[in-house]
VOBA-1610 file (N, C-alpha, C; in pm, whole numbers, padded with zeros to 5 digits, always signed):
BEGIN
Met+00083-00132-00005Met-00010-00004+00007Met+00095+00127+00000Ile+00056+00209-00092Ile+00127+00347-00088Ile+00043+00450-00034Leu+00089+00532+00064Leu+00023+00650+00121Leu+00105+00775+00082Thr+00033+00882+00059Thr+00116+01004+00025Thr+00115+01104+00143Leu+00230+01136+00201Leu+00269+01225+00303Leu+00272+01376+00251Val+00177+01455+00286Val+00190+01604+00246Val+00223+01674+00366Ile+00335+01755+00346Ile+00403+01835+00442Ile+00383+01994+00415Lys+00330+02053+00504Lys+00339+02203+00492Lys+00387+02268+00607Lys+00432+02387+00594Lys+00488+02480+00710Lys+00368+02522+00801Gly+00415+02506+00911Gly+00328+02539+01022Gly+00365+02657+01098Lys+00305+02694+01226Lys+00355+02798+01306Lys+00472+02764+01386Asn+00541+02858+01435Asn+00660+02854+01522Asn+00754+02748+01477Gly+00785+02742+01358Gly+00883+02663+01308Gly+00870+02510+01278Phe+00742+02484+01309Phe+00692+02335+01288Phe+00650+02313+01151Leu+00670+02178+01125Leu+00611+02131+00995Leu+00488+02057+01034Ile+00385+02058+00946Ile+00275+01980+00958Ile+00263+01863+00849Gly+00244+01747+00897Gly+00237+01626+00801Gly+00100+01556+00798Gln+00044+01533+00678Gln-00085+01471+00680Gln-00084+01372+00568Leu-00152+01256+00589Leu-00172+01160+00475Leu-00288+01200+00398Lys-00258+01200+00264Lys-00363+01250+00159Lys-00470+01155+00176Glu-00451+01028+00173Glu-00547+00924+00162Glu-00629+00900+00289Met-00567+00942+00397Met-00637+00940+00535Met-00625+01067+00608Pro-00706+01177+00570Pro-00668+01305+00623Pro-00681+01317+00779Ala-00745+01225+00852Ala-00766+01217+00986Ala-00629+01190+01052Val-00523+01144+00978Val-00389+01101+01025Val-00297+01222+00996Phe-00260+01287+01109Phe-00165+01400+01085Phe-00078+01420+01213Thr+00031+01491+01186Thr+00124+01510+01303Thr+00211+01637+01264Gln+00321+01657+01355Gln+00403+01778+01327Gln+00546+01724+01376Gly+00641+01831+01343Gly+00766+01799+01375Gly+00864+01905+01327Lys+00976+01933+01378Lys+01075+02036+01347Lys+01133+02008+01218Thr+01159+01875+01179Thr+01231+01839+01048Thr+01144+01764+00969Ile+01173+01744+00829Ile+01102+01641+00747Ile+01120+01499+00807Glu+01234+01473+00853Glu+01256+01337+00910Glu+01174+01307+01031Glu+01154+01407+01118Glu+01083+01401+01239Glu+00940+01373+01205Val+00893+01451+01097Val+00740+01439+01052Val+00737+01294+01007Lys+00823+01239+00924Lys+00808+01108+00862Lys+00793+00994+00986Glu+00880+01021+01086Glu+00868+00922+01198Glu+00737+00934+01270Asn+00707+01058+01289Asn+00569+01104+01371Asn+00462+01034+01295Ile+00453+01058+01149Ile+00335+01004+01081Ile+00303+00860+01096Ala+00424+00773+01102Ala+00417+00647+01103Ala+00349+00617+01252Asp+00387+00681+01349Asp+00322+00663+01492Asp+00183+00693+01488Ala+00153+00809+01421Ala+00023+00851+01429Ala-00067+00754+01334Leu-00020+00693+01224Leu-00104+00602+01161Leu-00122+00469+01242Asp-00026+00426+01319Asp-00042+00312+01399Asp-00155+00337+01497Met-00146+00467+01565Met-00247+00487+01673Met-00379+00496+01615Tyr-00400+00559+01486Tyr-00532+00557+01417Tyr-00580+00419+01377Leu-00501+00328+01336Leu-00537+00203+01298Leu-00579+00114+01416Asp-00501+00139+01533Asp-00543+00066+01644Asp-00671+00109+01708Asp-00708+00246+01698Asp-00838+00295+01727Asp-00943+00230+01640Ile-00916+00227+01523Ile-01028+00186+01431Ile-01032+00031+01458Arg-00934-00049+01490Arg-00949-00198+01530Arg-01024-00220+01664Glu-01015-00128+01751Glu-01092-00139+01881Glu-01232-00106+01863Gln-01272-00012+01773Gln-01410+00012+01747Gln-01480-00094+01656Tyr-01402-00176+01583Tyr-01465-00266+01494Tyr-01532-00376+01567His-01674-00401+01547His-01751-00504+01595His-01842-00560+01499Pro-01792-00656+01425Pro-01860-00709+01296Pro-01979-00783+01352Glu-02081-00797+01275Glu-02204-00871+01275Glu-02189-01007+01233Gly-02246-01100+01288Gly-02238-01235+01227Gly-02125-01314+01274Asp-02114-01440+01228Asp-02007-01524+01268Asp-01884-01504+01185Met-01767-01474+01269Met-01641-01438+01190Met-01580-01587+01164Met-01540-01584+01037Met-01497-01712+00976Met-01344-01716+00990Gln-01273-01598+00988Gln-01123-01604+00998Gln-01075-01447+01028Glu-00973-01457+01101Glu-00900-01307+01128Glu-00767-01335+01095Glu-00711-01245+01007Glu-00567-01275+00984Glu-00506-01137+00962Glu-00390-01098+01021Glu-00307-00989+00975Glu-00231-00982+00850Leu-00247-00880+00782Leu-00166-00875+00650Leu-00072-00774+00672Leu+00042-00789+00582Leu+00136-00687+00565Leu+00156-00632+00423Phe+00134-00502+00421Phe+00136-00445+00262Phe+00263-00378+00268Thr+00332-00433+00179Thr+00472-00357+00158Thr+00480-00298+00014
//
């Protein structure tokens, strides 16, 4: 899976990073590298939150973690 990180100048010397495909996932940092590191953490937290809220109806046949590279 490929996600697009958009980085813009923020206030007070910070950079703001946001995922184009998932606008709810955003972060900040002082450098581009810091924003890249922080967006990965923000995405992990976002997905963890989604997983916790997921309550499927019906009988689950299988659950499996997939890694998209």
